[in-house]
FISEGU-936998 format. One line per 10 residues: number of its first residue (from 1); their letters; for each residue x, y, z of C-alpha. Coordinates in nm, 4 decimals, always signed. Layout:
BEGIN
NUM = A = X Y Z; ...
//
This chain:
BEGIN
1 = MNVTLFMSKV = -1.1426 +0.3063 +1.7554; -0.9153 +0.1022 +1.9784; -0.5714 +0.2116 +1.8262; -0.4126 -0.0580 +2.0503; -0.6054 -0.3308 +1.9184; -0.5118 -0.1701 +1.5640; -0.1370 -0.1506 +1.5987; -0.1529 -0.5203 +1.7340; -0.2179 -0.6402 +1.3669; +0.0824 -0.4424 +1.2340
11 = NKDGDNGCWL = +0.4310 -0.6236 +1.1680; +0.6736 -0.2957 +1.1333; +0.9585 -0.5240 +0.9904; +0.8424 -0.5464 +0.6297; +1.0833 -0.4459 +0.3411; +1.1587 -0.0911 +0.2744; +1.0532 +0.0102 +0.6176; +0.6787 -0.0766 +0.5153; +0.4393 -0.1544 +0.8185; +0.2669 -0.4677 +0.6899
21 = WTGGCDPSGY = -0.1208 -0.5520 +0.8004; -0.1307 -0.8862 +0.9355; -0.5194 -0.8866 +0.9814; -0.7335 -0.9547 +0.7082; -0.7156 -0.8107 +0.3406; -0.9680 -0.7921 +0.0923; -0.9593 -0.9681 -0.2492; -0.7275 -0.6922 -0.3828; -0.4874 -0.7215 -0.1137; -0.5660 -0.4137 +0.1112
31 = GRFHPGHKTK = -0.5869 -0.4347 +0.4802; -0.8995 -0.4362 +0.6057; -1.0024 -0.3598 +1.0115; -1.3179 -0.4417 +1.1567; -1.3364 -0.1761 +1.4669; -1.6883 -0.2489 +1.5353; -1.9589 -0.5431 +1.5319; -2.0733 -0.4153 +1.2166; -1.8234 -0.1814 +1.0705; -1.4979 -0.2020 +0.8321
41 = AYAHRLSFEI = -1.2555 +0.0022 +0.7213; -0.9365 -0.0004 +0.5086; -0.6269 -0.0372 +0.7286; -0.4137 +0.2220 +0.5233; -0.7090 +0.4857 +0.5482; -0.7286 +0.4576 +0.9486; -0.3490 +0.4662 +0.9938; -0.3500 +0.7977 +0.7786; -0.6390 +0.9107 +1.0271; -0.4789 +0.7806 +1.3509
51 = HYRPLVTGEV = -0.1344 +0.9371 +1.2703; -0.2495 +1.2610 +1.0708; -0.5728 +1.3778 +1.0426; -0.9324 +1.2653 +0.9258; -0.9763 +1.2453 +0.5433; -1.1974 +1.5258 +0.3660; -1.4689 +1.4171 +0.1206; -1.3075 +1.2843 -0.2090; -0.9536 +1.2095 -0.0413; -0.8296 +0.8675 -0.0822
61 = VHHRCGVKNC = -0.4749 +0.7223 +0.0697; -0.2054 +0.6935 -0.1703; +0.0867 +0.3980 -0.0725; +0.3977 +0.5752 -0.1788; +0.5569 +0.2528 -0.1501; +0.3056 +0.0711 -0.3859; +0.2644 -0.1970 -0.1232; -0.1324 -0.2262 -0.0652; -0.0842 -0.3944 +0.3047; +0.1284 -0.1310 +0.4236
71 = VNPEHLEATS = -0.0121 +0.1083 +0.6908; +0.3161 +0.3043 +0.7599; +0.1934 +0.6436 +0.8030; +0.5119 +0.7851 +0.6541; +0.4265 +0.5902 +0.3276; +0.0892 +0.7643 +0.3067; -0.0765 +1.0619 +0.1647; -0.3620 +1.2081 +0.0862; -0.4492 +1.2694 -0.2754; -0.7213 +1.2849 -0.4904
81 = HQANVSEALL = -0.8843 +0.9627 -0.6913; -0.7342 +1.1147 -1.0442; -0.3869 +1.1293 -0.8830; -0.4060 +0.7946 -0.7269; -0.4974 +0.6442 -1.0252; -0.2511 +0.8281 -1.2786; +0.0616 +0.7268 -1.0259; -0.0756 +0.3402 -1.0156; -0.0714 +0.3482 -1.4185; +0.2803 +0.5100 -1.4170
91 = RRQLEGRIVK = +0.3920 +0.2580 -1.1414; +0.2606 -0.0392 -1.3659; +0.4287 +0.0803 -1.6904; +0.7708 +0.1277 -1.5117; +0.7380 -0.2093 -1.3600; +0.6536 -0.3698 -1.7167; +0.9640 -0.1925 -1.8619; +1.1680 -0.3468 -1.5723; +1.0614 -0.6681 -1.6552; +1.1150 -0.6206 -2.0108
101 = LEKLVDELVK = +1.4936 -0.5120 -1.9293; +1.5313 -0.8162 -1.7126; +1.4656 -1.0419 -1.9589; +1.6751 -0.8573 -2.2091; +1.9855 -0.9034 -1.9861; +1.9150 -1.2371 -1.9103; +1.8890 -1.3241 -2.3058; +2.2308 -1.1271 -2.3393; +2.3964 -1.3253 -2.0407; +2.3114 -1.6569 -2.2114
111 = EEK = +2.3940 -1.5711 -2.5380; +2.7678 -1.4809 -2.3778; +2.8204 -1.8016 -2.2196
//
């Protein structure tokens, strides 16, 4: 795999230290890299393998930052599919609560005016 070509598609100036993938993405927002004529792979998985080790059967790469097109190896960890899905569901629940609290604060501020 051409690491230089891979890294040429990385913007290291993302928020919260994210390295944002600037190449193509799939419909869900995950970066895709085409290292060969007929091959394609997820950019975050390749970044993990470039910087750490090959993944073993059953492992997925989890974005600790929650940013789908982030390829910063410090934001990535190998985990099980079940653990990855559980964390994603918890993150969605927390984000939903934050949105509700923000709306409540906005309503309270409007009432005080």
